[in-house]
C-alpha positions in Angstrom: 64.6 143.7 -7.5 63.9 146.8 -5.4 60.9 146.9 -3.1 58.9 150.1 -3.9 56.3 149.5 -1.2 56.9 152.2 1.5 54.9 150.3 4.2 56.8 148.8 7.1 60.2 150.3 6.4 62.7 150.5 9.1 65.1 153.2 10.2 68.0 153.0 12.7 68.1 155.9 15.2 71.1 157.6 16.9 70.7 155.2 19.8 72.6 152.6 17.7 75.8 151.3 19.3 77.1 149.8 16.0 77.0 146.2 17.3 76.1 144.9 13.8 73.4 142.5 15.0 70.8 143.9 12.7 73.2 143.5 9.7 73.6 139.8 10.5 69.9 139.2 10.9 68.8 141.1 7.7 67.8 138.5 5.0 67.3 141.3 2.5 70.8 142.8 2.7 69.3 146.2 3.5 71.6 147.1 6.5 74.9 148.8 5.9 77.8 149.8 8.1 78.4 153.5 8.8 80.1 155.2 6.0 79.5 152.5 3.4 78.4 153.5 -0.1 75.6 151.4 -1.6 74.2 150.7 -5.1 70.7 150.9 -6.4 70.1 150.0 -10.1 73.9 150.3 -10.8 74.0 153.8 -9.3 76.3 154.3 -6.3 75.0 156.4 -3.4 76.8 158.0 -0.5 76.1 156.6 2.9 73.0 157.5 4.7 74.9 157.7 8.0 78.6 158.1 8.9 77.9 157.5 12.6 75.8 154.3 12.8 74.5 151.4 10.8 71.7 152.4 8.4 68.9 150.7 6.4 68.4 151.3 2.7 64.7 151.4 2.5 64.6 150.4 -1.2 65.9 147.0 -0.1 64.0 146.5 3.1 60.8 144.4 2.8 59.8 144.7 6.5 60.6 141.0 6.9 57.6 140.0 4.8 56.8 136.4 5.4 58.4 136.3 8.8 56.5 136.4 12.1 58.5 139.4 13.4 60.7 142.1 12.1 64.1 140.6 12.7 66.3 143.7 13.0 63.9 145.2 15.6 63.8 141.9 17.6 67.6 141.6 17.7 68.6 145.2 18.5 69.8 145.5 22.1 69.3 149.2 22.2 65.8 149.4 20.6 67.4 151.7 18.0 65.4 150.4 15.0 61.9 151.9 14.4 59.3 151.4 11.8 58.7 154.5 9.6 
């Protein structure tokens, strides 16, 4: 099920070094590798970024139920920001 709530959505900035730590930490499966297509409701979309990891905001729940936002906490470059 998609999360339509736009509060607490994360974005990955150009400071990303493509280490993949955020992808490993994301319990919602919202983080994708550069250049990867993704599906929302059986429709395939082109990648949001070809250069760095990206977060599909429709899947991101802002780590609801956790004490901290996991992708932000694990990013060594501080490249993940809240919208």
